[in-house]
N, C-alpha and C positions, 0 to 999 in steps of 0.2 A: 504493500500500500504506500509506504514512504517513497519507494522508487517511482511509483506512478505519479505521486504528487509532485515530486521533483521534476519529473519529465514534463508534466503538464505546465508547471510553472515556467520551465525553460521555453516551451513552445509559446505560451502566452506572452512572455517577455519579448520574444522575437517578433511577435505580432503587435506588440504595443498595447496590450489590453489585459484586463483581469481574467483569471481562470473562470470559466463558466461551467457550472454543474447542471444547469437546466437549459435546454435548447431554447433559442428565441422562437416566438410564435411565427407561423408562416404569414407572409404578407397577404393581404386581402386580394383575391383574384380580380383582375381588371374586367373580366367577362366570364360568361358561363355558356360558351358556345356549344358545349357538349349537350346541354339540355334546351337551349333557347334558340339556336341558329335556325332560321327559316320559320320560326313559329309566328312571326309577325305577318306572314302571308295568309290571305284568305284562301278558301278552298279552290276558287278558280285560278288564283295565282299559283297555288301549289301544283295544280294540274298542268298549267302552262309550262312551269319550270320543269316539272317531271318529264313532260313530252319533249321539251327542248334538249334536256340532258340525255334522255334515253335515245333520242334520234341522232344527235350530233356526236355524242361521245361513245355511247354503248352500242350504236349501230343497230338498234332495234327499230322496228316499224310500229308506229302508233296510229290507231284509228279510233275515232269517236263514233258512238252510236247511241240510240235510245233503247230503253228496255223493249219497246214494241218491235224494234228492228234488229235486235240482237241476234236472233236466230238466222235471219236473212244474211246479216253481215258475216256470221260465222261460216255459213255455207259458202258464201262467195270467196272468203279467204281460203277455205279448204280446197275449193276448185282451182284457185290460183296457185296454191302451193303444191298441189298434186293429190287429188282425192282418191287415187287408186286404193290406198289403205289408210284409214283414219282410226285412231284409238282415242277415247275420251274418258275422262274421270267419271266415276260413279257418283260424284258430288250431286246432291239433290238440288243445289242452287242452279246448276246448269239445266236441270229438268224444269225448274220453275221458270226460267227464261225461255223455255221452248227449244233450247239448243240441242239437247240430247235427242229428243224425238225427231227433230228436223234432220240432224246428221245421220241418224240411223236409217231414216227413210230415203234420203237422197244420196248418201255416200256409203251406205252399208257399214256405218261406223260400228266398231266394237267397243262396248263399255267394259271398263275394268271391273272384274268380279272376283272378290277375294276367294270364292269357292274354287276358282280355276287355278289357283296357286301360281306356279312358275310359267304356266301357259300365258299369263298376262304379260310377263317380261318378254317372252318370245314374240308375241304380237307387237309389243311396243318397239322392239328392236327392228322389226321388219316394216313398221309403219312409215308412211311419208309424213303424216301430220299427227301430232298429239295435242289434245285440247284439255286444258285444266282451268280451274277457278282459283284465282289468287286472293289471298286473305287481305293483303295490304300492298300499297305501293309506297316507295320511299323517294321523296323528292330529291334529296341530296345525291343519291347514287343512281337514280333512274332504275332501281331494281324493284322486283316484286317478291312478296313473301308467300311461301307455300307451306301449309301444314300437312304433314303426312297422316294418313289414316288407312284402315284396311281397304276402303273403297276408292282411295286415291293414292296409289303407290308412287314412289319417287321416280320410277322408270318412265312414267308418262311424259315428263318434261325433259328427260335426259337422253333417251334413246331414239325417238323419232327424228327424221331428217329436219323437220321444222316443228316449232312449238307455238301454239296460240294460247295466250294467257288472258282470260276474261277477268277484268278488274273493274270494280265500281269506283267512280270518281270520288265518292264520299269517303272512301277508305284510304285515300292517299295521305300519308303522314309526312311530317317534315323530314324526319331522319330516324335512325335506328334507336335513338334514345327513347322516343315515344313508343316504339314497338316494345322495347324492354319494359317500359312502365305498364303497358297493357298486359304483358305476360306476367309481370309481378302481381298485378291486381287479380288476375285469373288464379294464380297460385294461392294467394291469400284467401280467395273465395272457395278454395278446395276443388277447383275445376281440374279435370284430368288434362295434363299437358300432352301435346302431340309427340309421337315417337321421334320425329325429326322435323326441324324447321329449316327450310332452304331459302336463302336470299339469292335470287337469280337476277343478273343484270345483263339482259340482252343475249344474243347468241354466244356460243362458246368462242373464246379467243385467247390469244397469248401475245405478249410483246417482249418475251425474254430473249429473243434473238436480235441483237443490235437495236433493241427498242423499236422494232418495226411490228406494228399490230397486224396479226393475221387472224381472220375470223373463220370459225367453223373447223377447228382443229381436233377437238375431242368431245364433241357433242352436237347439239342442233346447229345447223348451218344458218338457219333463219329463225328469228323470234318476232312475234307480232303481239303487241298489247292491244287488245280490244277493250276500250274503256267505255263503260256504261255511264252516260250522263244522267245521274240520278239526283243531282243537287245543283 
């Protein structure tokens, strides 16, 4: 102990100050960007910023539609992307929008069924288009958030050549901090958490070779955000 005190006194003397046994308090932060950045935007401004970032930076295609036209828009996109084989999530929210029934009738789309096990993965791997429902959008990153469940497996958005993400405008959040708060509140309320939470920002890409961005290297070549204008 005496040696340590002597050592600290030597260091303090060299620094021209008294020995401190209690650390100084941290300075007050000048901002709280982690929780507040982009929160000043209204919902329309968030949507506009989300679309701009997703399109210009993440190279995703964004389209706006109404609830009434959602099924027609989804069908048109599937036809453009290659309707030879379409797989879609078993999410009931796609059925409510009329998308599930329309794609099954017009594109012979296959719905993900937990009872079929690995057969779902094989179909997703061979599909031209996968259609899923996104829980949230993130303005800052231009990404969408997917919650996995038995009726909506992860392969739906990863294995098909192209992916269509159906997203409600009202669920576009400023950034991941707000998503974390929502999940925190769900956990406090005792809600069951999804087995996997995916944040997907546009088609697959990499820029680790000479900082040149290449799209479609290890997943979907094309990504389309079909945004439902519900607010």
